[in-house]
C-alpha positions as CSV (number, residue, x, y, z in Angstrom):
1,X,35.6,22.0,-18.4
2,X,34.0,23.6,-15.1
3,X,30.7,23.8,-17.1
4,X,30.3,20.4,-18.3
5,X,31.1,19.7,-14.5
6,X,28.1,22.3,-13.4
7,X,25.8,20.5,-16.2
8,X,26.9,17.1,-14.6
9,X,25.7,18.0,-11.2
10,X,23.0,19.5,-12.5
11,X,22.0,16.1,-13.7
12,X,22.8,14.0,-11.2
13,X,20.9,16.1,-9.2
14,X,17.9,15.9,-11.3
15,X,17.9,12.0,-11.5
16,X,18.2,12.1,-7.9
17,X,14.9,14.3,-7.7
18,X,12.8,11.9,-10.2
19,X,14.3,8.9,-8.4
20,X,13.1,10.1,-4.9
21,X,9.6,11.2,-6.2
22,X,9.5,7.8,-7.9
23,X,10.0,5.9,-4.7
24,X,7.7,8.1,-2.9
25,X,4.9,7.1,-5.3
26,X,5.5,3.4,-5.3
27,X,4.9,3.6,-1.3
28,X,2.0,5.5,-1.9
29,X,0.8,3.0,-4.1
30,X,2.2,-0.2,-1.9
31,X,0.2,1.7,1.3
32,X,-2.9,2.3,-0.6
33,X,-2.9,-1.6,-1.5
34,X,-2.2,-2.5,1.8
35,X,-5.2,-0.8,3.0
36,X,-7.5,-2.1,0.2
37,X,-6.4,-5.4,1.2
38,X,-6.6,-5.0,4.8
39,X,-10.2,-3.6,4.2
40,X,-11.4,-7.0,2.2
41,X,-9.4,-9.2,4.5
42,X,-11.3,-7.7,7.9
43,X,-14.5,-7.2,5.7
44,X,-14.2,-11.3,5.1
45,X,-13.3,-12.0,8.6
46,X,-16.2,-10.1,10.1
47,X,-18.6,-12.5,7.7
48,X,-16.7,-15.2,8.8
49,X,-17.4,-14.4,12.2
50,X,-20.9,-14.0,11.5
51,X,-21.3,-17.4,9.9
52,X,-20.2,-19.0,12.6
53,X,-22.4,-16.8,15.6
54,X,-25.6,-17.7,13.6
55,X,-24.6,-21.7,13.9
56,X,-24.3,-21.7,17.2
57,X,-27.1,-19.8,17.5
58,X,-28.9,-22.6,15.1
59,X,-27.5,-25.2,17.2
60,X,-28.8,-23.6,20.3
61,X,-32.2,-23.6,19.2
62,X,-32.2,-27.1,18.1
Protein backbone atom coordinates (compact mmCIF):
# COMPACT_ATOMS: atom_id res chain seq x y z
CA UNK A 1 0.00 0.00 0.00
CA UNK A 2 2.87 2.38 0.73
CA UNK A 3 4.34 1.68 -2.69
CA UNK A 4 1.06 2.53 -4.45
CA UNK A 5 0.88 5.76 -2.46
CA UNK A 6 4.40 6.77 -3.56
CA UNK A 7 3.62 5.97 -7.16
CA UNK A 8 0.47 8.04 -6.92
CA UNK A 9 2.37 11.02 -5.51
CA UNK A 10 5.03 10.67 -8.20
CA UNK A 11 2.34 10.60 -10.86
CA UNK A 12 0.66 13.65 -9.34
CA UNK A 13 3.98 15.51 -9.30
CA UNK A 14 4.62 14.58 -12.94
CA UNK A 15 1.16 15.82 -13.96
CA UNK A 16 1.76 19.04 -12.03
CA UNK A 17 5.12 19.63 -13.74
CA UNK A 18 3.72 18.94 -17.21
CA UNK A 19 0.79 21.28 -16.57
CA UNK A 20 3.18 23.98 -15.35
CA UNK A 21 5.38 23.64 -18.44
CA UNK A 22 2.28 23.77 -20.63
CA UNK A 23 1.16 27.00 -18.95
CA UNK A 24 4.62 28.52 -19.37
CA UNK A 25 4.58 27.61 -23.08
CA UNK A 26 1.08 29.05 -23.57
CA UNK A 27 2.10 32.24 -21.78
CA UNK A 28 5.15 32.56 -24.02
CA UNK A 29 3.05 32.06 -27.15
CA UNK A 30 0.50 34.64 -26.03
CA UNK A 31 3.28 37.11 -25.23
CA UNK A 32 4.80 36.61 -28.67
CA UNK A 33 1.41 37.01 -30.35
CA UNK A 34 0.76 40.17 -28.37
CA UNK A 35 4.12 41.65 -29.39
CA UNK A 36 3.49 40.75 -33.04
CA UNK A 37 0.04 42.34 -33.05
CA UNK A 38 1.36 45.43 -31.25
CA UNK A 39 4.08 45.82 -33.90
CA UNK A 40 1.56 45.50 -36.72
CA UNK A 41 -0.78 48.02 -35.09
CA UNK A 42 2.09 50.42 -34.49
CA UNK A 43 3.17 50.19 -38.13
CA UNK A 44 -0.38 50.89 -39.28
CA UNK A 45 -0.58 53.88 -36.94
CA UNK A 46 2.66 55.30 -38.33
CA UNK A 47 1.39 54.81 -41.88
CA UNK A 48 -1.91 56.59 -41.08
CA UNK A 49 -0.13 59.47 -39.34
CA UNK A 50 2.20 59.83 -42.33
CA UNK A 51 -0.78 59.97 -44.69
CA UNK A 52 -2.42 62.65 -42.54
CA UNK A 53 0.81 64.65 -42.47
CA UNK A 54 1.21 64.43 -46.25
CA UNK A 55 -2.39 65.46 -46.85
CA UNK A 56 -1.90 68.48 -44.57
CA UNK A 57 1.26 69.40 -46.45
CA UNK A 58 -0.54 69.11 -49.78
CA UNK A 59 -3.42 71.18 -48.48
CA UNK A 60 -1.00 73.88 -47.34
CA UNK A 61 0.59 74.06 -50.78
CA UNK A 62 -2.76 74.63 -52.50
